[in-house]
N, CA, C and O of each residue as an XYZ file, in Angstrom:
908
protein
N      11.741     17.679     22.519
C      11.808     18.372     21.463
C      12.800     18.609     20.816
O      12.629     18.963     19.649
N      13.890     18.520     21.237
C      15.327     18.682     20.793
C      15.257     17.331     19.843
O      15.540     17.396     18.647
N      14.937     16.357     20.351
C      14.936     14.507     19.539
C      14.163     14.806     18.247
O      14.555     14.497     17.121
N      12.839     15.544     18.583
C      11.973     15.737     17.552
C      12.297     16.517     16.136
O      12.068     16.206     14.967
N      12.980     17.758     16.792
C      13.560     18.539     15.644
C      14.554     17.789     14.926
O      14.589     17.792     13.695
N      15.526     17.015     15.784
C      16.547     16.279     14.859
C      16.043     15.177     14.165
O      16.637     14.942     13.114
N      15.181     14.486     14.430
C      14.415     13.358     13.792
C      13.906     14.238     12.403
O      14.168     13.865     11.260
N      13.290     15.219     12.663
C      12.758     16.004     11.145
C      13.604     16.398     10.458
O      13.465     16.166      9.257
N      14.731     17.094     10.871
C      15.894     17.578     10.112
C      16.692     16.490      9.427
O      17.424     16.739      8.469
N      16.524     15.175      9.982
C      17.205     14.040      9.205
C      16.403     13.640      8.269
O      16.938     13.392      7.188
N      15.224     13.496      8.360
C      14.254     13.031      7.312
C      14.148     14.163      6.227
O      13.855     13.840      5.075
N      14.363     15.413      6.536
C      14.413     16.427      5.394
C      15.871     16.546      4.587
O      16.096     17.207      3.573
N      16.695     15.797      5.264
C      18.178     16.033      4.379
C      17.896     14.674      3.363
O      18.950     14.368      2.805
N      17.062     14.020      3.080
C      16.959     13.110      2.085
C      16.318     11.675      2.546
O      16.097     10.811      1.698
N      16.069     11.493      3.744
C      15.662      9.959      4.239
C      13.937      9.961      4.138
O      13.239      9.179      4.784
N      13.488     10.829      3.349
C      11.857     10.609      3.023
C      11.794      9.538      2.485
O      12.740      9.171      1.787
N      10.609      8.692      2.663
C       9.918      7.516      1.778
C       9.618      8.026      0.292
O       8.795      8.888     -0.019
N      10.207      7.525     -0.300
C       9.863      7.395     -1.855
C      10.866      8.487     -2.749
O      10.758      8.892     -3.906
N      11.830      8.758     -1.737
C      12.929      9.370     -2.641
C      13.850      8.367     -3.647
O      14.320      7.258     -3.392
N      13.930      9.170     -4.882
C      14.460      8.506     -6.192
C      15.887      8.581     -6.151
O      16.496      7.783     -6.863
N      16.554      9.413     -5.431
C      17.896      9.851     -5.628
C      18.614      8.676     -4.799
O      18.040      8.300     -3.777
N      19.978      7.994     -5.210
C      20.639      7.203     -4.492
C      21.207      7.661     -3.492
O      21.706      6.892     -2.669
N      21.253      8.931     -3.350
C      21.900      9.669     -1.959
C      20.882     10.076     -1.054
O      21.206     10.910     -0.208
N      19.574      9.599     -1.068
C      18.621     10.053     -0.453
C      18.772      9.806      1.162
O      18.397     10.606      2.020
N      19.488      8.353      1.439
C      19.770      8.220      2.717
C      20.696      9.263      3.262
O      21.396      9.899      2.474
N      20.750      9.476      4.490
C      21.513     10.583      4.875
C      22.699      9.702      5.078
O      22.531      8.546      5.464
N      23.875     10.175      4.843
C      25.392      9.829      5.100
C      25.930      9.696      6.367
O      25.947     10.721      7.049
N      26.421      8.569      6.894
C      26.909      8.834      8.110
C      28.208      9.649      8.341
O      29.186      9.355      7.652
N      28.321     10.854      9.442
C      29.229     11.611      9.247
C      30.969     10.767      9.543
O      31.186      9.687     10.092
N      31.780     11.572      9.053
C      33.078     10.853      9.446
C      33.383     10.712     10.863
O      33.931      9.709     11.319
N      33.058     11.631     11.500
C      33.355     11.616     13.120
C      32.876     10.448     13.732
O      33.394     10.118     14.799
N      31.810      9.633     13.156
C      30.897      8.438     13.744
C      31.470      7.618     13.340
O      30.801      6.585     13.383
N      32.842      7.415     12.753
C      33.376      5.968     12.284
C      33.747      5.188     13.624
O      33.574      3.971     13.681
N      34.101      5.686     14.372
C      34.639      4.904     15.983
C      33.308      4.381     16.197
O      33.180      3.169     16.027
N      32.365      5.002     16.512
C      30.827      4.714     16.748
C      30.267      3.281     15.853
O      29.713      2.274     16.294
N      30.566      3.557     14.759
C      30.391      2.502     13.941
C      31.106      1.221     14.082
O      30.543      0.126     14.073
N      32.209      1.385     14.197
C      33.066     -0.064     14.310
C      32.870     -0.645     15.690
O      33.230     -1.792     15.956
N      32.288      0.171     16.577
C      31.927     -0.433     17.703
C      30.652     -1.347     17.701
O      30.440     -2.129     18.628
N      29.960     -1.242     16.816
C      28.302     -1.825     16.769
C      28.777     -3.243     16.233
O      29.809     -3.398     15.580
N      27.933     -4.217     16.572
C      28.093     -5.475     16.205
C      27.513     -5.791     14.585
O      26.832     -4.933     14.023
N      27.788     -6.865     14.023
C      27.721     -6.888     12.567
C      26.395     -6.260     11.945
O      25.673     -5.560     12.656
N      26.145     -6.464     10.879
C      24.880     -5.784     10.067
C      23.662     -6.423     10.668
O      23.692     -7.557     11.146
N      22.561     -5.645     10.634
C      21.299     -6.080     11.289
C      20.430     -5.697     10.184
O      20.671     -4.963      9.226
N      19.142     -6.471     10.570
C      18.240     -6.301      9.452
C      17.642     -5.062      9.947
O      17.346     -4.893     11.130
N      17.435     -4.025      8.832
C      16.948     -2.977      9.372
C      15.377     -2.771      9.899
O      14.956     -1.870     10.625
N      14.667     -3.844      9.333
C      13.457     -4.116     10.249
C      13.377     -4.363     11.391
O      12.498     -3.816     12.058
N      14.247     -5.238     11.953
C      14.591     -5.328     13.171
C      14.828     -4.226     14.160
O      14.419     -4.071     15.311
N      15.779     -3.340     13.211
C      16.138     -1.995     14.161
C      15.069     -1.209     14.216
O      14.819     -0.585     15.247
N      14.356     -1.135     13.213
C      13.184     -0.230     13.785
C      11.967     -0.666     14.166
O      10.949      0.026     14.143
N      12.060     -2.217     14.651
C      10.892     -2.966     15.212
C       9.744     -2.881     14.207
O       8.675     -2.471     14.659
N       9.797     -3.191     12.975
C       8.253     -3.337     12.094
C       8.739     -4.335     11.461
O       9.904     -4.678     11.258
N       7.341     -4.959     11.040
C       7.147     -5.963     10.053
C       8.009     -5.875      8.743
O       8.466     -4.785      8.399
N       8.247     -7.075      7.970
C       8.863     -6.848      6.686
C       7.806     -6.298      5.582
O       8.280     -5.867      4.530
N       6.395     -6.290      5.765
C       5.434     -6.268      5.174
C       4.620     -4.495      5.667
O       3.519     -4.044      5.351
N       5.469     -4.027      6.322
C       5.010     -2.687      6.795
C       4.987     -1.644      5.771
O       5.783     -1.568      4.835
N       4.164     -0.967      5.977
C       3.728      0.328      4.793
C       4.731      1.111      4.984
O       5.455      0.912      5.960
N       4.987      2.159      4.101
C       6.079      3.177      4.188
C       5.653      4.168      5.528
O       6.496      4.713      6.241
N       4.191      4.284      5.716
C       3.675      5.142      6.713
C       3.995      4.739      8.106
O       4.185      5.511      9.046
N       4.041      3.170      8.138
C       4.026      2.536      9.509
C       5.920      2.604      9.805
O       6.390      2.685     10.940
N       6.667      2.556      8.692
C       7.942      2.630      8.799
C       8.573      4.044      9.397
O       9.459      4.135     10.247
N       7.888      5.106      8.732
C       8.251      6.349      9.097
C       7.579      6.640     10.605
O       8.309      7.140     11.461
N       6.416      6.378     10.874
C       6.222      6.281     12.316
C       7.006      5.522     13.300
O       7.307      6.054     14.368
N       7.343      4.373     13.034
C       8.205      3.608     14.020
C       9.868      4.302     13.891
O      10.769      4.115     14.708
N       9.941      5.039     12.774
C      11.501      5.565     12.831
C      11.504      6.847     13.773
O      12.450      7.126     14.510
N      10.305      7.615     13.659
C      10.070      8.833     14.284
C      10.169      8.590     15.933
O      10.868      9.274     16.680
N       9.309      7.454     16.353
C       9.158      6.976     17.843
C      10.381      6.545     18.366
O      10.788      6.897     19.473
N      11.146      5.591     17.401
C      12.539      5.136     17.952
C      13.529      6.473     18.057
O      14.243      6.711     19.031
N      13.431      7.289     16.874
C      14.264      8.335     17.044
C      14.311      9.174     18.396
O      15.274      9.703     18.951
N      13.092      9.131     18.719
C      12.974     10.136     20.038
C      13.578      9.409     20.934
O      14.554      9.931     21.472
N      13.259      8.266     21.278
C      14.027      7.274     22.236
C      15.522      7.395     22.628
O      16.054      7.539     23.728
N      16.079      7.282     21.252
C      17.671      7.216     20.988
C      18.365      8.454     20.967
O      19.558      8.500     21.264
N      17.713      9.468     20.639
C      18.514     10.891     20.166
C      19.463     11.222     21.194
O      19.211     11.280     22.398
N      20.604     11.442     20.626
C      21.671     12.074     21.605
C      21.265     13.083     22.475
O      21.716     13.088     23.620
N      20.509     13.910     22.119
C      20.078     15.024     22.964
C      19.315     14.785     23.960
O      19.297     15.619     24.865
N      18.531     13.655     24.055
C      17.582     13.097     25.194
C      18.383     12.977     26.298
O      18.022     13.497     27.354
N      19.556     12.292     26.211
C      20.405     11.957     27.603
C      21.969     12.249     27.016
O      22.587     11.355     26.437
N      22.418     13.312     27.186
C      23.821     13.431     26.675
C      24.910     12.755     27.287
O      26.041     12.698     26.803
N      24.482     12.144     28.566
C      25.724     11.375     29.314
C      25.471      9.980     29.126
O      25.910      9.151     29.923
N      24.665      9.607     27.935
C      24.915      8.385     27.633
C      25.577      8.333     25.998
O      25.058      8.813     24.991
N      26.890      7.587     26.101
C      27.434      7.996     24.697
C      27.045      6.632     23.997
O      27.667      6.570     22.937
N      26.345      5.646     24.165
C      25.669      4.608     23.153
C      24.549      5.476     22.455
O      24.448      5.081     21.293
N      23.894      6.244     22.649
C      22.884      7.025     22.036
C      23.135      7.412     20.518
O      22.311      7.358     19.606
N      24.488      7.821     20.454
C      24.929      8.288     18.947
C      24.956      7.061     18.277
O      24.307      7.055     17.231
N      25.468      6.118     18.550
C      25.521      4.801     17.726
C      24.298      4.337     17.364
O      24.089      3.944     16.217
N      23.314      4.337     18.367
C      22.170      3.718     17.874
C      21.337      4.582     17.400
O      20.368      4.080     16.830
N      21.388      5.953     17.445
C      20.861      6.976     16.301
C      21.365      6.696     14.915
O      20.540      6.582     14.008
N      22.667      6.575     14.671
C      23.119      6.457     13.466
C      22.487      4.920     12.735
O      22.208      4.845     11.538
N      22.361      3.940     13.562
C      22.023      2.904     13.101
C      20.613      3.050     12.827
O      20.213      2.464     11.821
N      19.544      3.883     13.690
C      18.486      3.934     13.038
C      18.345      4.595     11.735
O      17.618      4.212     10.818
N      19.139      5.665     11.741
C      19.178      6.317     10.405
C      19.463      5.439      9.112
O      18.759      5.338      8.107
N      20.788      4.775      9.424
C      21.149      3.791      8.356
C      19.877      2.874      7.820
O      19.556      2.759      6.637
N      19.260      2.281      8.893
C      18.085      1.204      8.639
C      17.022      1.977      7.858
O      16.645      1.655      6.731
N      16.551      3.077      8.589
C      15.538      3.869      7.733
C      15.862      4.630      6.427
O      14.922      4.982      5.714
N      17.168      4.912      6.060
C      17.560      5.071      4.935
C      17.496      3.625      3.748
O      17.152      3.702      2.568
N      17.813      2.719      4.280
C      17.781      1.631      3.581
C      16.476      1.109      3.199
O      16.390      0.486      2.141
N      15.358      1.305      3.997
C      14.004      1.107      3.733
C      13.560      1.986      2.933
O      13.110      1.646      1.839
N      13.606      3.410      3.363
C      13.325      4.357      2.172
C      13.693      4.385      0.991
O      12.944      4.956      0.198
N      14.932      3.794      0.498
C      15.528      3.735     -0.610
C      14.886      2.423     -1.267
O      14.475      2.408     -2.427
N      14.853      1.575     -0.599
C      14.300      0.056     -1.147
C      12.705      0.573     -1.563
O      12.344      0.348     -2.718
N      11.949      1.123     -0.814
C      10.601      1.357     -1.086
C      10.511      2.330     -2.223
O       9.643      2.266     -3.094
N      11.526      3.300     -2.162
C      11.152      3.942     -3.622
C      11.621      3.577     -4.866
O      11.560      4.307     -5.856
N      12.261      2.053     -4.832
C      12.357      1.569     -6.289
C      11.475      0.210     -6.118
O      11.697     -0.756     -6.849
N      10.659      0.187     -5.309
C       9.572     -0.890     -5.256
C       9.636     -2.249     -4.429
O       8.798     -3.148     -4.353
N      11.062     -2.107     -3.749
C      11.367     -3.161     -2.951
C      12.500     -2.806     -2.097
O      13.452     -2.105     -2.439
N      12.296     -3.404     -0.845
C      13.323     -3.340      0.139
C      14.306     -4.377      0.166
O      13.994     -5.554     -0.016
N      15.570     -3.975      0.401
C      16.869     -5.044      0.407
C      17.449     -5.128      1.964
O      18.064     -4.304      2.641
N      17.060     -6.266      2.196
C      17.484     -6.521      3.638
C      18.865     -6.998      3.847
O      19.455     -7.540      2.912
N      19.441     -6.838      5.021
C      20.773     -7.073      5.012
C      20.982     -8.547      4.917
O      19.913     -9.051      5.259
N      21.894     -9.544      4.600
C      21.854    -10.659      4.628
C      22.394    -11.198      5.998
O      23.287    -10.607      6.605
N      21.753    -12.462      6.499
C      22.197    -12.816      7.655
C      23.280    -13.657      7.653
O      23.602    -14.160      6.577
N      23.983    -13.942      8.768
C      25.151    -14.667      8.531
C      24.752    -16.123      8.426
O      23.738    -16.596      8.939
N      25.720    -16.844      7.652
C      25.228    -18.384      7.249
C      26.118    -19.071      8.429
O      27.130    -18.594      8.943
N      25.497    -20.291      8.723
C      26.241    -21.326      9.557
C      26.623    -22.254      9.086
O      25.926    -22.729      8.190
N      27.962    -22.989      9.473
C      28.342    -23.981      8.698
C      28.179    -25.250      9.373
O      27.852    -25.268     10.559
N      28.377    -26.300      8.725
C      27.959    -27.661      9.564
C      28.807    -27.830     10.671
O      29.871    -27.217     10.587
N      28.609    -28.546     11.760
C      29.704    -29.183     12.488
C      29.945    -30.558     12.445
O      29.191    -31.405     11.965
N      31.188    -30.764     13.043
C      31.855    -32.044     12.887
C      32.186    -32.231     14.350
O      32.638    -31.393     15.130
N      31.826    -33.686     14.601
C      32.499    -33.845     16.258
C      31.934    -33.098     17.016
O      32.570    -32.469     17.861
N      30.558    -32.992     16.881
C      30.020    -32.218     18.206
C      30.466    -30.801     18.584
O      30.080    -30.226     19.601
N      31.383    -30.242     17.603
C      31.914    -28.931     17.886
C      30.798    -27.923     17.656
O      29.796    -28.259     17.023
N      30.935    -26.755     18.127
C      29.912    -25.816     18.161
C      29.825    -25.522     16.887
O      30.901    -25.789     16.353
N      28.772    -24.938     15.857
C      28.692    -24.306     14.613
C      29.246    -23.111     14.728
O      28.995    -22.323     15.640
N      30.150    -22.889     13.662
C      30.731    -21.596     13.082
C      29.956    -20.706     12.100
O      29.545    -21.053     10.992
N      29.810    -19.407     12.727
C      28.702    -18.725     11.777
C      29.562    -17.942     10.856
O      30.568    -17.573     11.461
N      29.546    -17.590      9.749
C      30.324    -16.812      8.422
C      29.669    -15.605      8.643
O      28.476    -15.549      8.346
N      30.172    -14.717      9.066
C      29.998    -13.223      8.967
C      30.347    -12.753      7.675
O      31.512    -12.801      7.280
N      29.267    -12.231      6.880
C      29.473    -11.575      5.552
C      30.437    -10.325      5.860
O      30.236     -9.729      6.919
N      31.433     -9.901      5.042
C      32.297     -8.720      4.855
C      31.613     -7.409      5.130
O      30.914     -7.069      4.176
N      31.597     -6.493      6.232
C      30.944     -5.228      6.391
C      31.389     -4.320      5.371
O      32.540     -4.212      4.948
N      30.455     -3.729      5.045
C      30.474     -2.574      4.166
C      30.909     -1.330      4.815
O      30.548     -0.975      5.937
N      31.820     -0.599      3.931
C      32.127      0.712      4.299
C      30.813      1.458      4.857
O      29.789      1.580      4.184
N      30.958      1.912      6.086
C      29.852      2.891      6.396
C      29.825      4.031      5.630
O      28.735      4.499      5.301
N      30.844      4.544      5.297
C      30.806      5.846      4.299
C      30.326      5.488      2.775
O      29.945      6.378      2.015
N      30.365      4.389      2.468
C      29.938      3.969      0.873
C      28.633      4.646      0.369
O      28.497      4.852     -0.837
N      27.747      4.969      1.188
C      26.583      5.727      0.590
C      27.133      7.033      0.398
O      26.807      7.627     -0.630
N      27.915      7.587      1.214
C      28.172      8.912      1.033
C      29.015      9.477     -0.229
O      28.855     10.515     -0.870
N      30.022      8.380     -0.374
C      30.826      8.257     -1.401
C      30.139      7.901     -2.937
O      30.643      8.221     -4.014
N      29.124      7.310     -2.784
C      28.622      6.940     -4.167
C      27.948      8.247     -4.884
O      27.739      8.383     -6.089
N      27.710      9.019     -4.006
C      27.070     10.173     -4.924
C      28.366     11.013     -5.469
O      28.155     12.120     -5.965
N      29.509     10.582     -5.399
C      30.674     11.298     -5.798
C      30.907     10.528     -7.184
O      31.466     11.188     -8.060
N      30.537      9.187     -7.491
C      30.982      8.560     -8.618
C      30.321      9.120    -10.094
O      29.220      9.648    -10.243
N      31.231      8.866    -11.011
C      30.517      9.659    -12.276
C      29.378      8.710    -12.523
O      29.149      7.639    -11.961
N      28.722      9.309    -13.463
C      27.155      8.544    -13.767
C      27.734      7.605    -14.906
O      28.728      7.726    -15.623
N      26.635      6.505    -14.806
C      27.346      5.550    -16.074
C      26.588      5.986    -17.315
O      25.725      6.859    -17.225
N      26.892      5.390    -18.499
C      26.850      5.900    -19.600
C      25.195      5.399    -20.127
O      24.774      4.281    -19.829
N      24.351      6.404    -20.945
C      23.022      5.741    -20.951
C      23.151      4.820    -21.765
O      22.096      4.191    -21.854
N      24.071      4.371    -22.511
C      24.017      3.243    -23.802
C      24.915      2.515    -23.611
O      26.046      3.000    -23.581
N      24.713      0.991    -23.399
C      25.977      0.062    -23.035
C      26.812      0.088    -24.241
O      26.409      0.576    -25.296
N      28.086     -0.485    -24.076
C      29.157     -0.463    -24.802
C      28.834     -1.189    -26.237
O      29.393     -0.833    -27.274
N      27.897     -2.217    -26.181
C      27.534     -2.763    -27.494
C      26.586     -2.313    -28.230
O      26.431     -2.760    -29.366
N      25.837     -1.413    -27.754
C      25.010     -0.554    -28.353
C      25.885      0.849    -29.293
O      25.528      1.355    -30.357
N      27.013      1.165    -28.502
C      27.771      2.194    -29.221
C      28.382      1.456    -30.463
O      28.433      1.966    -31.583
N      28.944     -0.087    -30.078
C      29.696     -0.601    -31.291
C      28.626     -0.752    -32.445
O      28.938     -0.431    -33.591
N      27.499     -1.188    -32.182
C      26.509     -1.395    -33.245
C      26.174      0.151    -33.810
O      25.935      0.158    -35.018
N      26.128      1.168    -33.301
C      26.029      2.287    -33.494
C      26.956      2.971    -34.474
O      26.597      3.589    -35.476
N      28.526      2.730    -33.943
C      29.538      3.110    -35.058
C      29.551      2.073    -36.027
O      29.873      2.561    -37.111
N      29.315      0.715    -36.115
C      29.174      0.156    -37.166
C      28.383      0.637    -38.356
O      28.819      0.757    -39.501
N      27.022      0.924    -37.884
C      26.368      1.568    -38.555
C      26.554      2.720    -38.899
O      25.903      3.081    -39.880
N      27.259      3.486    -38.410
C      27.486      4.940    -39.218
C      28.812      4.809    -40.347
O      28.945      5.489    -41.364
N      29.694      3.781    -39.871
C      30.721      3.378    -40.908
C      29.992      2.646    -42.054
O      30.448      2.994    -43.143
N      29.079      1.812    -42.135
C      28.301      1.369    -43.021
C      27.636      2.453    -44.188
O      27.787      2.408    -45.409
N      26.969      3.287    -43.498
C      26.317      4.304    -44.163
C      27.320      5.288    -45.021
O      27.054      5.695    -46.152
N      28.592      5.619    -44.247
C      29.514      6.109    -44.918
C      29.981      5.411    -46.195
O      30.060      6.014    -47.265
N      30.272      4.186    -46.055
C      30.831      3.467    -47.185
C      29.773      3.301    -48.294
O      30.069      3.113    -49.473
N      28.602      3.381    -47.853
C      27.420      3.049    -48.961
C      27.497      4.528    -49.617
O      27.662      4.644    -50.831
N      27.372      5.658    -48.766
C      27.286      6.922    -49.381
C      28.376      7.275    -50.135
O      28.132      7.875    -51.182
N      30.056      6.941    -49.725
C      31.162      7.130    -50.694
C      31.157      6.321    -51.814
O      31.830      6.704    -52.771
N      30.440      5.112    -51.915
C      30.528      4.134    -53.118
C      29.325      4.744    -54.023
O      29.489      4.670    -55.241
N      28.142      5.336    -53.544
C      27.147      5.882    -54.541
C      27.700      7.349    -55.148
O      27.224      7.791    -56.193
N      28.622      7.980    -54.494
C      29.067      9.291    -54.878
C      30.014      9.013    -56.175
O      30.041      9.627    -57.242
N      30.847      7.798    -55.710
C      31.910      7.301    -56.815
C      31.257      6.991    -57.968
O      31.753      7.504    -58.971
N      30.065      6.146    -58.174
C      29.211      5.678    -59.222
C      28.561      7.029    -59.945
O      28.644      7.261    -61.151
N      27.954      7.798    -59.050
C      27.782      9.095    -59.704
C      28.288      9.800    -60.430
O      27.773     10.266    -61.446
N      29.815     10.072    -59.868
C      30.699     10.684    -60.718
C      31.213      9.966    -61.866
O      31.512     10.692    -62.815
N      31.388      8.733    -62.016
C      31.626      8.034    -63.090
C      30.592      8.217    -63.932
O      30.967      8.442    -65.083
N      29.284      8.200    -63.757
C      28.143      8.383    -64.768
C      28.475      9.964    -65.295
O      28.536     10.176    -66.506
N      28.639     10.821    -64.530
C      28.429     12.252    -64.832
C      29.510     12.423    -65.864
O      29.270     13.007    -66.921
N      30.918     11.834    -65.529
C      31.988     12.400    -66.186
C      31.553     11.408    -67.764
O      31.714     11.909    -68.878
N      31.121     10.287    -67.607
C      30.839      9.258    -68.755
C      30.074     10.461    -69.702
O      30.602     10.924    -70.713
N      28.707     10.890    -69.180
C      27.924     11.764    -70.078
C      28.405     12.889    -70.477
O      28.091     13.250    -71.611
N      29.236     13.694    -69.714
C      30.040     14.697    -70.191
C      31.039     14.640    -71.429
O      31.262     15.485    -72.296
N      31.560     13.391    -71.234
C      32.378     13.129    -72.662
C      31.758     12.669    -73.852
O      32.011     13.012    -75.006
N      30.869     11.808    -73.421
C      29.710     11.659    -74.589
C      29.148     12.923    -75.155
O      28.665     12.915    -76.287
N      29.187     14.051    -74.400
C      28.270     15.185    -74.954
C      29.220     16.090    -75.559
O      28.845     16.782    -76.506
N      30.599     16.183    -75.058
C      31.723     16.859    -75.932
C      32.026     16.049    -77.167
O      32.246     16.676    -78.203
N      32.059     14.909    -77.181
C      32.574     14.017    -78.598
C      31.196     14.184    -79.461
O      31.307     14.015    -80.675
N      30.089     14.457    -79.010
C      28.822     14.625    -79.832
C      28.956     15.961    -80.561
O      28.807     16.057    -81.779
N      29.271     17.079    -79.682
C      29.454     18.298    -80.159
C      30.746     18.366    -81.060
O      30.686     19.000    -82.114
N      31.786     17.804    -80.723
C      32.966     17.833    -81.868
C      32.573     17.270    -83.216
O      33.079     17.698    -84.254
N      31.610     16.247    -83.190
C      31.234     15.406    -84.469
C      30.374     16.367    -85.135
O      30.535     16.529    -86.344
N      29.386     17.100    -84.453
C      28.424     18.141    -85.051
C      29.222     19.200    -85.960
O      29.105     19.486    -87.152
N      30.014     19.637    -85.027
C      30.889     20.795    -85.396
C      31.828     20.329    -86.610
O      31.878     21.054    -87.603
N      32.568     19.152    -86.566
C      33.355     18.836    -87.744
C      32.295     18.360    -88.915
O      32.895     18.191    -89.977
N      31.243     18.167    -88.983
C      30.522     17.683    -90.314
C      30.141     18.995    -90.511
O      30.088     19.133    -91.733
N      29.809     20.165    -89.903
C      29.233     21.235    -90.156
C      30.597     21.937    -90.984
O      30.352     22.506    -92.048
N      31.595     21.904    -90.640
C      32.754     22.413    -90.957
C      33.009     21.729    -92.490
O      33.221     22.434    -93.477
N      32.966     20.526    -92.530
C      33.275     19.717    -93.849
C      32.224     19.869    -94.888
O      32.526     19.716    -96.072
N      30.815     20.206    -94.472
C      29.794     21.004    -95.451
C      30.014     22.117    -96.008
O      29.794     22.357    -97.195
N      30.658     23.210    -94.847
C      30.713     24.507    -95.386
C      31.975     24.586    -96.308
O      31.964     25.441    -97.194
N      33.275     23.605    -96.149
C      34.127     23.414    -96.826
C      33.923     22.847    -98.305
O      34.576     23.250    -99.268
N      33.114     22.039    -98.355
C      32.805     21.588    -99.456
C      32.070     22.386   -100.592
O      32.341     22.387   -101.793
N      30.975     23.132    -99.866
C      30.485     24.239   -100.495
C      31.250     25.401   -101.035
O      31.107     25.967   -102.118
N      32.129     25.655   -100.024
C      33.134     26.788   -100.732
C      33.924     26.295   -101.864
O      34.317     27.023   -102.775
N      34.148     25.004   -101.777
C      35.083     24.344   -102.965
C      34.517     24.416   -104.154
O      35.142     24.906   -105.095
N      32.995     23.847   -104.329
C      32.265     23.904   -105.444
C      32.052     25.263   -105.918
O      31.847     25.387   -107.125
N      32.066     26.598   -104.983
C      31.545     27.625   -105.687
C      33.142     28.063   -106.529
O      33.156     28.454   -107.696
N      34.177     27.933   -105.837
C      35.277     28.281   -106.418
C      35.335     27.720   -107.751
O      35.677     28.447   -108.683
N      35.026     26.460   -107.949
C      35.384     25.678   -108.972
C      34.143     26.199   -110.154
O      34.428     26.008   -111.336
N      32.988     26.751   -109.876
C      32.065     27.414   -110.590
C      32.665     28.545   -110.958
O      32.588     28.740   -112.171
N      33.299     29.455   -110.287
C      33.804     30.747   -110.752
C      35.186     30.675   -111.546
O      35.534     31.546   -112.344
N      35.755     29.814   -111.312
C      36.866     29.463   -112.026
C      36.773     28.841   -113.714
O      37.653     28.933   -114.570
N      35.338     28.164   -113.851
C      34.870     27.775   -114.876
C      34.398     29.228   -115.887
O      34.833     29.653   -116.957
N      33.484     29.626   -115.102
C      33.033     31.118   -115.676
C      34.212     32.164   -116.254
O      34.136     32.724   -117.348
N      35.289     32.312   -115.324
C      36.530     33.048   -115.782
C      37.183     32.327   -117.116
O      37.603     32.924   -118.107
N      37.171     31.229   -116.952
C      37.839     30.618   -118.326
C      36.774     30.647   -119.364
O      37.149     30.809   -120.526
N      35.656     30.531   -119.152
C      34.657     30.582   -120.510
C      34.822     32.026   -120.886
O      34.866     32.259   -122.094
N      34.922     33.052   -120.038
C      34.814     34.628   -120.539
C      36.183     34.615   -121.337
O      36.217     34.963   -122.517
N      37.284     34.208   -120.663
C      38.294     34.351   -121.569
C      38.736     34.157   -122.684
O      39.498     34.837   -123.371
N      37.965     32.664   -122.967
C      38.154     32.060   -123.833
C      37.096     32.959   -125.015
O      37.508     33.181   -126.153
N      36.014     33.316   -124.652
C      34.987     34.170   -125.508
C      35.834     35.602   -125.935
O      35.814     36.018   -127.094
N      36.449     36.175   -125.028
C      37.295     37.493   -125.440
C      38.231     36.996   -126.386
O      38.352     37.697   -127.391
N      38.926     35.964   -126.324
C      40.182     35.387   -127.269
C      39.443     35.165   -128.624
O      40.088     35.533   -129.606
N      38.238     34.644   -128.857
C      37.535     34.175   -129.875
C      37.193     35.463   -130.743
O      37.343     35.530   -131.963
N      36.715     36.463   -129.931
C      36.088     37.743   -130.375
C      37.297     38.576   -131.243
O      37.063     39.102   -132.330
N      38.543     38.604   -130.620
C      39.640     39.272   -131.193
C      40.025     38.756   -132.523
O      40.078     39.536   -133.474
N      40.305     37.472   -132.668
C      40.558     36.882   -133.846
C      39.579     37.105   -135.089
O      40.019     37.021   -136.236
N      38.349     37.369   -134.850
C      37.648     37.477   -136.074
C      37.744     38.786   -136.438
O      37.218     39.177   -137.480
């Protein structure tokens, strides 16, 4: 019963099939680093769970629950290897559940054998082991920007181009408005000057008429006095 409760608690922590979060797989605790280092190289998660590569999520879950009950540390506290095997099962189930959530599972690469020379035994190249706590620390990394740098540069160039076009349009509009205003002022000055000249000419003609009338009156008065 304790093993079953531990398995279900582990699955509730994020190891369910179809989880979308990158931290859906349970991170291995820091205290188990010694147990993880004692395990041999990386193994295929399908082999660890004992399922076929084409197994469905339901089959993977059932196999995980069955194997989890077998190797749970609470089943036999005197067996020190149960803890490491239980962590290996958790990692394998987390990898498969994360792979199915994204449409595929990424199996662990197998070691590659180098060609033999002179009857020497083949030497297998073991790929470097990943940090067992890498999945745990990945959730603290800053999120990636939604747009790549090239998209940002294009957007910045477009903004600068629009700003330059807007500035040029404002300069042209200012020059046009300034020219129209100057032409309006010149036309107003011309109209006012023409009106002033007409009024001045009319005033001069009136003064000339009055001067002639006064001169004729004075001559008339002078002629009447002589008679």
